[in-house]
N, CA, C, O and the ligand as a Tripos MOL2 file, in Angstrom:
@<TRIPOS>MOLECULE
protein
  257   255    65     0     0
PROTEIN
NO_CHARGES

@<TRIPOS>ATOM
      1 N         -51.0530  101.1420  -40.2780 N.3       1 MET1
      2 CA        -50.6110  101.6000  -39.0250 C.3       1 MET1
      3 C         -50.7430  103.1400  -39.0530 C.2       1 MET1
      4 O         -50.3370  103.7860  -40.0190 O.2       1 MET1
      5 N         -51.2910  103.6870  -38.0250 N.am      2 LYS2
      6 CA        -51.5480  105.1420  -37.9320 C.3       2 LYS2
      7 C         -51.0950  105.6610  -36.5760 C.2       2 LYS2
      8 O         -51.8240  105.5600  -35.5900 O.2       2 LYS2
      9 N         -49.9000  106.2110  -36.5320 N.am      3 LEU3
     10 CA        -49.3240  106.7080  -35.2490 C.3       3 LEU3
     11 C         -49.2620  108.2020  -35.2410 C.2       3 LEU3
     12 O         -48.8060  108.7550  -34.2400 O.2       3 LEU3
     13 N         -49.6620  108.8830  -36.2220 N.am      4 GLN4
     14 CA        -49.4570  110.3470  -36.3350 C.3       4 GLN4
     15 C         -50.2240  111.0440  -35.2410 C.2       4 GLN4
     16 O         -51.3790  110.7360  -34.9490 O.2       4 GLN4
     17 N         -49.5450  111.9820  -34.6590 N.am      5 ILE5
     18 CA        -50.0960  112.7770  -33.5460 C.3       5 ILE5
     19 C         -50.4030  114.1240  -34.1200 C.2       5 ILE5
     20 O         -49.8660  114.5520  -35.1430 O.2       5 ILE5
     21 N         -51.3370  114.8050  -33.3770 N.am      6 ASP6
     22 CA        -51.7210  116.2330  -33.8320 C.3       6 ASP6
     23 C         -50.4910  117.1270  -33.8260 C.2       6 ASP6
     24 O         -49.6570  117.0810  -32.9210 O.2       6 ASP6
     25 N         -50.4130  117.9260  -34.8530 N.am      7 LEU7
     26 CA        -49.2530  118.8560  -34.9560 C.3       7 LEU7
     27 C         -49.7690  120.2990  -34.4900 C.2       7 LEU7
     28 O         -50.8470  120.7450  -34.8850 O.2       7 LEU7
     29 N         -48.9970  120.9350  -33.6980 N.am      8 LYS8
     30 CA        -49.2790  122.1930  -33.2680 C.3       8 LYS8
     31 C         -49.0040  123.2420  -34.3870 C.2       8 LYS8
     32 O         -48.2050  122.9770  -35.2850 O.2       8 LYS8
     33 N         -49.6260  124.3640  -34.3380 N.am      9 PRO9
     34 CA        -49.4860  125.4200  -35.2910 C.3       9 PRO9
     35 C         -48.0100  125.8360  -35.2730 C.2       9 PRO9
     36 O         -47.3070  125.6270  -34.2840 O.2       9 PRO9
     37 N         -47.5390  126.4450  -36.4170 N.am     10 CYS10
     38 CA        -46.1670  126.9110  -36.5790 C.3      10 CYS10
     39 C         -45.9010  127.9550  -35.4780 C.2      10 CYS10
     40 O         -46.7290  128.8360  -35.2470 O.2      10 CYS10
     41 N         -44.7300  127.8510  -34.7930 N.am     11 PRO11
     42 CA        -44.3980  128.8420  -33.7830 C.3      11 PRO11
     43 C         -43.9940  130.1810  -34.3070 C.2      11 PRO11
     44 O         -43.9480  131.1780  -33.5860 O.2      11 PRO11
     45 N         -43.6760  130.1800  -35.6890 N.am     12 PHE12
     46 CA        -43.1740  131.3850  -36.2430 C.3      12 PHE12
     47 C         -44.3410  132.2160  -36.9200 C.2      12 PHE12
     48 O         -44.4350  133.4330  -36.7620 O.2      12 PHE12
     49 N         -45.2100  131.4820  -37.6730 N.am     13 CYS13
     50 CA        -46.2670  132.3200  -38.3610 C.3      13 CYS13
     51 C         -47.6700  131.8300  -37.9610 C.2      13 CYS13
     52 O         -48.6530  132.4820  -38.3130 O.2      13 CYS13
     53 N         -47.7980  130.6910  -37.2290 N.am     14 GLY14
     54 CA        -49.1260  130.2990  -36.9120 C.3      14 GLY14
     55 C         -49.8840  129.3710  -37.8530 C.2      14 GLY14
     56 O         -50.9830  128.9080  -37.5470 O.2      14 GLY14
     57 N         -49.2810  129.1140  -38.9870 N.am     15 SER15
     58 CA        -49.9850  128.3670  -40.0220 C.3      15 SER15
     59 C         -49.9780  126.8620  -39.6140 C.2      15 SER15
     60 O         -49.2930  126.4390  -38.6820 O.2      15 SER15
     61 N         -50.7370  126.1390  -40.3310 N.am     16 ALA16
     62 CA        -50.8220  124.6090  -40.0150 C.3      16 ALA16
     63 C         -49.5740  123.9220  -40.4760 C.2      16 ALA16
     64 O         -48.9370  124.2750  -41.4680 O.2      16 ALA16
     65 N         -49.2690  122.9350  -39.7070 N.am     17 ALA17
     66 CA        -48.1150  122.1120  -40.0100 C.3      17 ALA17
     67 C         -48.5630  120.8200  -40.6750 C.2      17 ALA17
     68 O         -49.7050  120.3940  -40.5030 O.2      17 ALA17
     69 N         -47.6380  120.1720  -41.4620 N.am     18 GLU18
     70 CA        -47.9410  118.9850  -42.1000 C.3      18 GLU18
     71 C         -46.8110  118.0630  -42.0520 C.2      18 GLU18
     72 O         -45.6640  118.4740  -41.8760 O.2      18 GLU18
     73 N         -47.1120  116.7720  -42.2110 N.am     19 TYR19
     74 CA        -45.9960  115.7640  -42.3290 C.3      19 TYR19
     75 C         -45.4620  115.7450  -43.8170 C.2      19 TYR19
     76 O         -46.1810  115.8090  -44.8140 O.2      19 TYR19
     77 N         -44.1500  115.6520  -43.8050 N.am     20 GLY20
     78 CA        -43.5440  115.3540  -45.0760 C.3      20 GLY20
     79 C         -42.6940  114.0980  -44.9330 C.2      20 GLY20
     80 O         -42.2920  113.7780  -43.8140 O.2      20 GLY20
     81 N         -42.4000  113.3710  -46.0070 N.am     21 GLU21
     82 CA        -41.6810  112.1350  -45.9140 C.3      21 GLU21
     83 C         -40.8160  112.0010  -47.0940 C.2      21 GLU21
     84 O         -41.0750  112.5610  -48.1600 O.2      21 GLU21
     85 N         -39.7790  111.2510  -46.9010 N.am     22 HIS22
     86 CA        -38.8170  110.9430  -48.0060 C.3      22 HIS22
     87 C         -38.3450  109.5200  -47.7960 C.2      22 HIS22
     88 O         -37.4650  109.2730  -46.9720 O.2      22 HIS22
     89 N         -38.9250  108.5710  -48.5390 N.am     23 HIS23
     90 CA        -38.7610  107.1350  -48.2820 C.3      23 HIS23
     91 C         -39.1600  106.8510  -46.9260 C.2      23 HIS23
     92 O         -40.3230  107.0820  -46.5960 O.2      23 HIS23
     93 N         -38.2240  106.3150  -45.9930 N.am     24 LYS24
     94 CA        -38.6890  106.0000  -44.6580 C.3      24 LYS24
     95 C         -38.5200  107.2580  -43.6930 C.2      24 LYS24
     96 O         -39.0390  107.2770  -42.5770 O.2      24 LYS24
     97 N         -37.7920  108.2590  -44.1770 N.am     25 ALA25
     98 CA        -37.5460  109.4170  -43.3850 C.3      25 ALA25
     99 C         -38.7720  110.2830  -43.3320 C.2      25 ALA25
    100 O         -39.5960  110.3170  -44.2470 O.2      25 ALA25
    101 N         -38.8610  110.9970  -42.2000 N.am     26 ALA26
    102 CA        -40.0380  111.8600  -41.9570 C.3      26 ALA26
    103 C         -39.6530  113.2480  -41.3910 C.2      26 ALA26
    104 O         -38.6550  113.3800  -40.6820 O.2      26 ALA26
    105 N         -40.4210  114.2280  -41.7010 N.am     27 TYR27
    106 CA        -40.1580  115.4790  -41.0920 C.3      27 TYR27
    107 C         -41.4750  116.2730  -41.0080 C.2      27 TYR27
    108 O         -42.4540  115.8530  -41.6260 O.2      27 TYR27
    109 N         -41.5490  117.4030  -40.2720 N.am     28 VAL28
    110 CA        -42.7220  118.2690  -40.2240 C.3      28 VAL28
    111 C         -42.4030  119.5470  -40.8210 C.2      28 VAL28
    112 O         -41.3240  120.0800  -40.5640 O.2      28 VAL28
    113 N         -43.2840  120.1110  -41.6320 N.am     29 PHE29
    114 CA        -43.0440  121.4280  -42.1110 C.3      29 PHE29
    115 C         -44.1900  122.2960  -42.0230 C.2      29 PHE29
    116 O         -45.3180  121.8120  -41.9280 O.2      29 PHE29
    117 N         -43.9830  123.6140  -42.0490 N.am     30 CYS30
    118 CA        -45.0570  124.5550  -41.9550 C.3      30 CYS30
    119 C         -45.5150  124.9560  -43.3850 C.2      30 CYS30
    120 O         -44.7020  125.2620  -44.2580 O.2      30 CYS30
    121 N         -46.8210  124.9380  -43.5740 N.am     31 THR31
    122 CA        -47.4110  125.2100  -44.9320 C.3      31 THR31
    123 C         -47.3840  126.6650  -45.1910 C.2      31 THR31
    124 O         -47.6360  127.0640  -46.3280 O.2      31 THR31
    125 N         -47.0900  127.5310  -44.2010 N.am     32 GLY32
    126 CA        -47.1010  128.9470  -44.3690 C.3      32 GLY32
    127 C         -45.6810  129.4280  -44.6900 C.2      32 GLY32
    128 O         -45.4870  129.9440  -45.7910 O.2      32 GLY32
    129 N         -44.7230  129.3080  -43.8600 N.am     33 CYS33
    130 CA        -43.3440  129.8840  -43.9730 C.3      33 CYS33
    131 C         -42.3820  128.9330  -44.3790 C.2      33 CYS33
    132 O         -41.2790  129.3500  -44.7320 O.2      33 CYS33
    133 N         -42.6450  127.6060  -44.3870 N.am     34 GLY34
    134 CA        -41.6850  126.6490  -44.7230 C.3      34 GLY34
    135 C         -40.7170  126.2770  -43.7150 C.2      34 GLY34
    136 O         -39.7180  125.6400  -44.0490 O.2      34 GLY34
    137 N         -40.9290  126.6340  -42.4440 N.am     35 ALA35
    138 CA        -40.0450  126.1220  -41.3420 C.3      35 ALA35
    139 C         -40.2020  124.6330  -41.2800 C.2      35 ALA35
    140 O         -41.2600  124.0870  -41.5930 O.2      35 ALA35
    141 N         -39.1430  123.9830  -40.8760 N.am     36 MET36
    142 CA        -39.2610  122.4490  -40.8240 C.3      36 MET36
    143 C         -38.2870  121.8580  -39.7690 C.2      36 MET36
    144 O         -37.2490  122.4390  -39.4540 O.2      36 MET36
    145 N         -38.6560  120.7410  -39.2710 N.am     37 THR37
    146 CA        -37.7480  119.9690  -38.4340 C.3      37 THR37
    147 C         -36.6360  119.3650  -39.2070 C.2      37 THR37
    148 O         -36.6370  119.4330  -40.4360 O.2      37 THR37
    149 N         -35.7070  118.7900  -38.5600 N.am     38 LYS38
    150 CA        -34.7270  117.9670  -39.2390 C.3      38 LYS38
    151 C         -35.3990  116.6930  -39.8040 C.2      38 LYS38
    152 O         -36.5230  116.3570  -39.4300 O.2      38 LYS38
    153 N         -34.7160  116.0230  -40.6740 N.am     39 CYS39
    154 CA        -35.3520  114.8440  -41.2600 C.3      39 CYS39
    155 C         -35.0490  113.6380  -40.3600 C.2      39 CYS39
    156 O         -33.8790  113.3060  -40.1680 O.2      39 CYS39
    157 N         -36.0510  112.9880  -39.8150 N.am     40 PHE40
    158 CA        -35.7890  111.8220  -38.8760 C.3      40 PHE40
    159 C         -35.8400  110.5690  -39.6970 C.2      40 PHE40
    160 O         -36.8220  110.2870  -40.3830 O.2      40 PHE40
    161 N         -34.6980  109.7750  -39.6120 N.am     41 ALA41
    162 CA        -34.6110  108.5300  -40.2900 C.3      41 ALA41
    163 C         -33.9710  107.4520  -39.4520 C.2      41 ALA41
    164 O         -33.4440  106.4760  -39.9860 O.2      41 ALA41
    165 N         -34.0120  107.6190  -38.1270 N.am     42 GLU42
    166 CA        -33.2560  106.6990  -37.2690 C.3      42 GLU42
    167 C         -34.0300  105.3650  -37.2240 C.2      42 GLU42
    168 O         -33.4170  104.3240  -36.9890 O.2      42 GLU42
    169 N         -35.3530  105.3700  -37.4410 N.am     43 ASN43
    170 CA        -36.2050  104.1500  -37.2070 C.3      43 ASN43
    171 C         -36.4080  103.4760  -38.5240 C.2      43 ASN43
    172 O         -36.3250  104.1010  -39.5820 O.2      43 ASN43
    173 N         -36.6760  102.1920  -38.4570 N.am     44 ASN44
    174 CA        -37.0040  101.3810  -39.6540 C.3      44 ASN44
    175 C         -38.4030  101.5770  -40.1820 C.2      44 ASN44
    176 O         -38.7280  101.2350  -41.3190 O.2      44 ASN44
    177 N         -39.2050  102.1330  -39.3300 N.am     45 TYR45
    178 CA        -40.6220  102.3600  -39.7050 C.3      45 TYR45
    179 C         -40.8530  103.8640  -39.8920 C.2      45 TYR45
    180 O         -40.4580  104.6800  -39.0590 O.2      45 TYR45
    181 N         -41.4940  104.1980  -40.9920 N.am     46 LYS46
    182 CA        -41.7190  105.6170  -41.3420 C.3      46 LYS46
    183 C         -42.6910  106.2340  -40.2050 C.2      46 LYS46
    184 O         -42.6160  107.4030  -39.8290 O.2      46 LYS46
    185 N         -43.5490  105.3500  -39.7460 N.am     47 GLU47
    186 CA        -44.4850  105.8830  -38.7040 C.3      47 GLU47
    187 C         -43.7050  106.4210  -37.4750 C.2      47 GLU47
    188 O         -43.9950  107.4930  -36.9440 O.2      47 GLU47
    189 N         -42.6970  105.6140  -37.0550 N.am     48 LEU48
    190 CA        -41.9600  105.9810  -35.9090 C.3      48 LEU48
    191 C         -41.1010  107.2060  -36.1970 C.2      48 LEU48
    192 O         -40.8950  107.9870  -35.2680 O.2      48 LEU48
    193 N         -40.5920  107.4410  -37.3720 N.am     49 ASN49
    194 CA        -39.9360  108.6340  -37.7090 C.3      49 ASN49
    195 C         -40.8040  109.8070  -37.6970 C.2      49 ASN49
    196 O         -40.3840  110.8970  -37.3070 O.2      49 ASN49
    197 N         -42.1210  109.6090  -38.1520 N.am     50 GLN50
    198 CA        -43.0900  110.6840  -38.2050 C.3      50 GLN50
    199 C         -43.3480  111.1140  -36.6870 C.2      50 GLN50
    200 O         -43.4250  112.2890  -36.3290 O.2      50 GLN50
    201 N         -43.4630  110.0730  -35.8910 N.am     51 LEU51
    202 CA        -43.7040  110.3820  -34.4060 C.3      51 LEU51
    203 C         -42.5450  111.2620  -33.8570 C.2      51 LEU51
    204 O         -42.7630  112.2880  -33.2140 O.2      51 LEU51
    205 N         -41.2810  110.7960  -34.1530 N.am     52 ALA52
    206 CA        -40.1770  111.5750  -33.6220 C.3      52 ALA52
    207 C         -40.1730  112.9610  -34.2020 C.2      52 ALA52
    208 O         -39.8410  113.8950  -33.4720 O.2      52 ALA52
    209 N         -40.5180  113.1790  -35.4660 N.am     53 ALA53
    210 CA        -40.6130  114.4510  -36.0070 C.3      53 ALA53
    211 C         -41.6480  115.2620  -35.3640 C.2      53 ALA53
    212 O         -41.4030  116.4250  -35.0420 O.2      53 ALA53
    213 N         -42.8290  114.7020  -35.1500 N.am     54 ALA54
    214 CA        -43.9610  115.3890  -34.5200 C.3      54 ALA54
    215 C         -43.5780  115.8350  -33.1570 C.2      54 ALA54
    216 O         -43.8830  116.9630  -32.7690 O.2      54 ALA54
    217 N         -42.8770  114.9370  -32.3640 N.am     55 GLU55
    218 CA        -42.5190  115.3390  -31.0130 C.3      55 GLU55
    219 C         -41.5740  116.4870  -31.0040 C.2      55 GLU55
    220 O         -41.6840  117.3780  -30.1610 O.2      55 GLU55
    221 N         -40.5870  116.4930  -31.9790 N.am     56 SER56
    222 CA        -39.6820  117.5350  -32.0840 C.3      56 SER56
    223 C         -40.3170  118.8500  -32.4350 C.2      56 SER56
    224 O         -39.9470  119.8900  -31.8910 O.2      56 SER56
    225 N         -41.2890  118.8170  -33.3580 N.am     57 TRP57
    226 CA        -42.0080  120.0370  -33.7800 C.3      57 TRP57
    227 C         -42.8770  120.5680  -32.6510 C.2      57 TRP57
    228 O         -42.8790  121.7780  -32.4280 O.2      57 TRP57
    229 N         -43.6010  119.7480  -31.9400 N.am     58 ASN58
    230 CA        -44.4950  120.1620  -30.8880 C.3      58 ASN58
    231 C         -43.6010  120.6920  -29.6890 C.2      58 ASN58
    232 O         -43.9880  121.6420  -29.0080 O.2      58 ASN58
    233 N         -42.4290  120.0690  -29.4580 N.am     59 ARG59
    234 CA        -41.6480  120.5170  -28.3210 C.3      59 ARG59
    235 C         -41.1610  121.9500  -28.6820 C.2      59 ARG59
    236 O         -41.1540  122.8310  -27.8220 O.2      59 ARG59
    237 N         -40.7510  122.1810  -29.9670 N.am     60 ARG60
    238 CA        -40.1980  123.5040  -30.3220 C.3      60 ARG60
    239 C         -41.3570  124.5720  -30.1220 C.2      60 ARG60
    240 O         -41.1300  125.6840  -29.6440 O.2      60 ARG60
    241 N         -42.5610  124.1690  -30.5040 N.am     61 THR61
    242 CA        -43.6150  125.2200  -30.3700 C.3      61 THR61
    243 C         -43.8440  125.5530  -28.9540 C.2      61 THR61
    244 O         -44.1870  126.6990  -28.6610 O.2      61 THR61
    245 N         -43.6910  124.6800  -28.0830 N.am     62 GLU62
    246 CA        -43.7420  124.9030  -26.5680 C.3      62 GLU62
    247 C         -42.6970  125.9310  -26.0540 C.2      62 GLU62
    248 O         -42.9200  126.7070  -25.1250 O.2      62 GLU62
    249 N         -41.6230  125.8650  -26.6980 N.am     63 HIS63
    250 CA        -40.5390  126.7260  -26.2620 C.3      63 HIS63
    251 C         -40.5420  128.1590  -26.7800 C.2      63 HIS63
    252 O         -39.8260  129.0250  -26.2800 O.2      63 HIS63
    253 N         -41.3650  128.3800  -27.7910 N.am     64 GLU64
    254 CA        -41.4430  129.7580  -28.3500 C.3      64 GLU64
    255 C         -42.2650  130.6670  -27.5880 C.2      64 GLU64
    256 O         -42.4030  131.8330  -27.9560 O.2      64 GLU64
    257 ZN        -44.6870  128.9950  -40.3130 Zn       65 ZN65
@<TRIPOS>BOND
     1     1     2 1
     2     2     3 1
     3     3     4 2
     4     3     5 am
     5     5     6 1
     6     6     7 1
     7     7     8 2
     8     7     9 am
     9     9    10 1
    10    10    11 1
    11    11    12 2
    12    11    13 am
    13    13    14 1
    14    14    15 1
    15    15    16 2
    16    15    17 am
    17    17    18 1
    18    18    19 1
    19    19    20 2
    20    19    21 am
    21    21    22 1
    22    22    23 1
    23    23    24 2
    24    23    25 am
    25    25    26 1
    26    26    27 1
    27    27    28 2
    28    27    29 am
    29    29    30 1
    30    30    31 1
    31    31    32 2
    32    31    33 am
    33    33    34 1
    34    34    35 1
    35    35    36 2
    36    35    37 am
    37    37    38 1
    38    38    39 1
    39    39    40 2
    40    39    41 am
    41    41    42 1
    42    42    43 1
    43    43    44 2
    44    43    45 am
    45    45    46 1
    46    46    47 1
    47    47    48 2
    48    47    49 am
    49    49    50 1
    50    50    51 1
    51    51    52 2
    52    51    53 am
    53    53    54 1
    54    54    55 1
    55    55    56 2
    56    55    57 am
    57    57    58 1
    58    58    59 1
    59    59    60 2
    60    59    61 am
    61    61    62 1
    62    62    63 1
    63    63    64 2
    64    63    65 am
    65    65    66 1
    66    66    67 1
    67    67    68 2
    68    67    69 am
    69    69    70 1
    70    70    71 1
    71    71    72 2
    72    71    73 am
    73    73    74 1
    74    74    75 1
    75    75    76 2
    76    75    77 am
    77    77    78 1
    78    78    79 1
    79    79    80 2
    80    79    81 am
    81    81    82 1
    82    82    83 1
    83    83    84 2
    84    83    85 am
    85    85    86 1
    86    86    87 1
    87    87    88 2
    88    87    89 am
    89    89    90 1
    90    90    91 1
    91    91    92 2
    92    91    93 am
    93    93    94 1
    94    94    95 1
    95    95    96 2
    96    95    97 am
    97    97    98 1
    98    98    99 1
    99    99   100 2
   100    99   101 am
   101   101   102 1
   102   102   103 1
   103   103   104 2
   104   103   105 am
   105   105   106 1
   106   106   107 1
   107   107   108 2
   108   107   109 am
   109   109   110 1
   110   110   111 1
   111   111   112 2
   112   111   113 am
   113   113   114 1
   114   114   115 1
   115   115   116 2
   116   115   117 am
   117   117   118 1
   118   118   119 1
   119   119   120 2
   120   119   121 am
   121   121   122 1
   122   122   123 1
   123   123   124 2
   124   123   125 am
   125   125   126 1
   126   126   127 1
   127   127   128 2
   128   127   129 am
   129   129   130 1
   130   130   131 1
   131   131   132 2
   132   131   133 am
   133   133   134 1
   134   134   135 1
   135   135   136 2
   136   135   137 am
   137   137   138 1
   138   138   139 1
   139   139   140 2
   140   139   141 am
   141   141   142 1
   142   142   143 1
   143   143   144 2
   144   143   145 am
   145   145   146 1
   146   146   147 1
   147   147   148 2
   148   147   149 am
   149   149   150 1
   150   150   151 1
   151   151   152 2
   152   151   153 am
   153   153   154 1
   154   154   155 1
   155   155   156 2
   156   155   157 am
   157   157   158 1
   158   158   159 1
   159   159   160 2
   160   159   161 am
   161   161   162 1
   162   162   163 1
   163   163   164 2
   164   163   165 am
   165   165   166 1
   166   166   167 1
   167   167   168 2
   168   167   169 am
   169   169   170 1
   170   170   171 1
   171   171   172 2
   172   171   173 am
   173   173   174 1
   174   174   175 1
   175   175   176 2
   176   175   177 am
   177   177   178 1
   178   178   179 1
   179   179   180 2
   180   179   181 am
   181   181   182 1
   182   182   183 1
   183   183   184 2
   184   183   185 am
   185   185   186 1
   186   186   187 1
   187   187   188 2
   188   187   189 am
   189   189   190 1
   190   190   191 1
   191   191   192 2
   192   191   193 am
   193   193   194 1
   194   194   195 1
   195   195   196 2
   196   195   197 am
   197   197   198 1
   198   198   199 1
   199   199   200 2
   200   199   201 am
   201   201   202 1
   202   202   203 1
   203   203   204 2
   204   203   205 am
   205   205   206 1
   206   206   207 1
   207   207   208 2
   208   207   209 am
   209   209   210 1
   210   210   211 1
   211   211   212 2
   212   211   213 am
   213   213   214 1
   214   214   215 1
   215   215   216 2
   216   215   217 am
   217   217   218 1
   218   218   219 1
   219   219   220 2
   220   219   221 am
   221   221   222 1
   222   222   223 1
   223   223   224 2
   224   223   225 am
   225   225   226 1
   226   226   227 1
   227   227   228 2
   228   227   229 am
   229   229   230 1
   230   230   231 1
   231   231   232 2
   232   231   233 am
   233   233   234 1
   234   234   235 1
   235   235   236 2
   236   235   237 am
   237   237   238 1
   238   238   239 1
   239   239   240 2
   240   239   241 am
   241   241   242 1
   242   242   243 1
   243   243   244 2
   244   243   245 am
   245   245   246 1
   246   246   247 1
   247   247   248 2
   248   247   249 am
   249   249   250 1
   250   250   251 1
   251   251   252 2
   252   251   253 am
   253   253   254 1
   254   254   255 1
   255   255   256 2
@<TRIPOS>SUBSTRUCTURE
     1 MET1         2 RESIDUE 1 A MET
     2 LYS2         6 RESIDUE 1 A LYS
     3 LEU3        10 RESIDUE 1 A LEU
     4 GLN4        14 RESIDUE 1 A GLN
     5 ILE5        18 RESIDUE 1 A ILE
     6 ASP6        22 RESIDUE 1 A ASP
     7 LEU7        26 RESIDUE 1 A LEU
     8 LYS8        30 RESIDUE 1 A LYS
     9 PRO9        34 RESIDUE 1 A PRO
    10 CYS10       38 RESIDUE 1 A CYS
    11 PRO11       42 RESIDUE 1 A PRO
    12 PHE12       46 RESIDUE 1 A PHE
    13 CYS13       50 RESIDUE 1 A CYS
    14 GLY14       54 RESIDUE 1 A GLY
    15 SER15       58 RESIDUE 1 A SER
    16 ALA16       62 RESIDUE 1 A ALA
    17 ALA17       66 RESIDUE 1 A ALA
    18 GLU18       70 RESIDUE 1 A GLU
    19 TYR19       74 RESIDUE 1 A TYR
    20 GLY20       78 RESIDUE 1 A GLY
    21 GLU21       82 RESIDUE 1 A GLU
    22 HIS22       86 RESIDUE 1 A HIS
    23 HIS23       90 RESIDUE 1 A HIS
    24 LYS24       94 RESIDUE 1 A LYS
    25 ALA25       98 RESIDUE 1 A ALA
    26 ALA26      102 RESIDUE 1 A ALA
    27 TYR27      106 RESIDUE 1 A TYR
    28 VAL28      110 RESIDUE 1 A VAL
    29 PHE29      114 RESIDUE 1 A PHE
    30 CYS30      118 RESIDUE 1 A CYS
    31 THR31      122 RESIDUE 1 A THR
    32 GLY32      126 RESIDUE 1 A GLY
    33 CYS33      130 RESIDUE 1 A CYS
    34 GLY34      134 RESIDUE 1 A GLY
    35 ALA35      138 RESIDUE 1 A ALA
    36 MET36      142 RESIDUE 1 A MET
    37 THR37      146 RESIDUE 1 A THR
    38 LYS38      150 RESIDUE 1 A LYS
    39 CYS39      154 RESIDUE 1 A CYS
    40 PHE40      158 RESIDUE 1 A PHE
    41 ALA41      162 RESIDUE 1 A ALA
    42 GLU42      166 RESIDUE 1 A GLU
    43 ASN43      170 RESIDUE 1 A ASN
    44 ASN44      174 RESIDUE 1 A ASN
    45 TYR45      178 RESIDUE 1 A TYR
    46 LYS46      182 RESIDUE 1 A LYS
    47 GLU47      186 RESIDUE 1 A GLU
    48 LEU48      190 RESIDUE 1 A LEU
    49 ASN49      194 RESIDUE 1 A ASN
    50 GLN50      198 RESIDUE 1 A GLN
    51 LEU51      202 RESIDUE 1 A LEU
    52 ALA52      206 RESIDUE 1 A ALA
    53 ALA53      210 RESIDUE 1 A ALA
    54 ALA54      214 RESIDUE 1 A ALA
    55 GLU55      218 RESIDUE 1 A GLU
    56 SER56      222 RESIDUE 1 A SER
    57 TRP57      226 RESIDUE 1 A TRP
    58 ASN58      230 RESIDUE 1 A ASN
    59 ARG59      234 RESIDUE 1 A ARG
    60 ARG60      238 RESIDUE 1 A ARG
    61 THR61      242 RESIDUE 1 A THR
    62 GLU62      246 RESIDUE 1 A GLU
    63 HIS63      250 RESIDUE 1 A HIS
    64 GLU64      254 RESIDUE 1 A GLU
    65 ZN65       257 GROUP 0 **** ****
């Protein structure tokens, strides 16, 4: 299953963002400055947590 959506560049330094995961939990982090979303673990599927993390990340970049 592949639900990952494109991640926008970091709002702080412009570097590429990547998905991180911890068991079923997922988050998005910046490869440049280390900024990251909170860890999303509400869903039983890692892919859905990744989706929530990506939406959170992309929403934040829109507000900067
Ligand atoms: Zn950054």
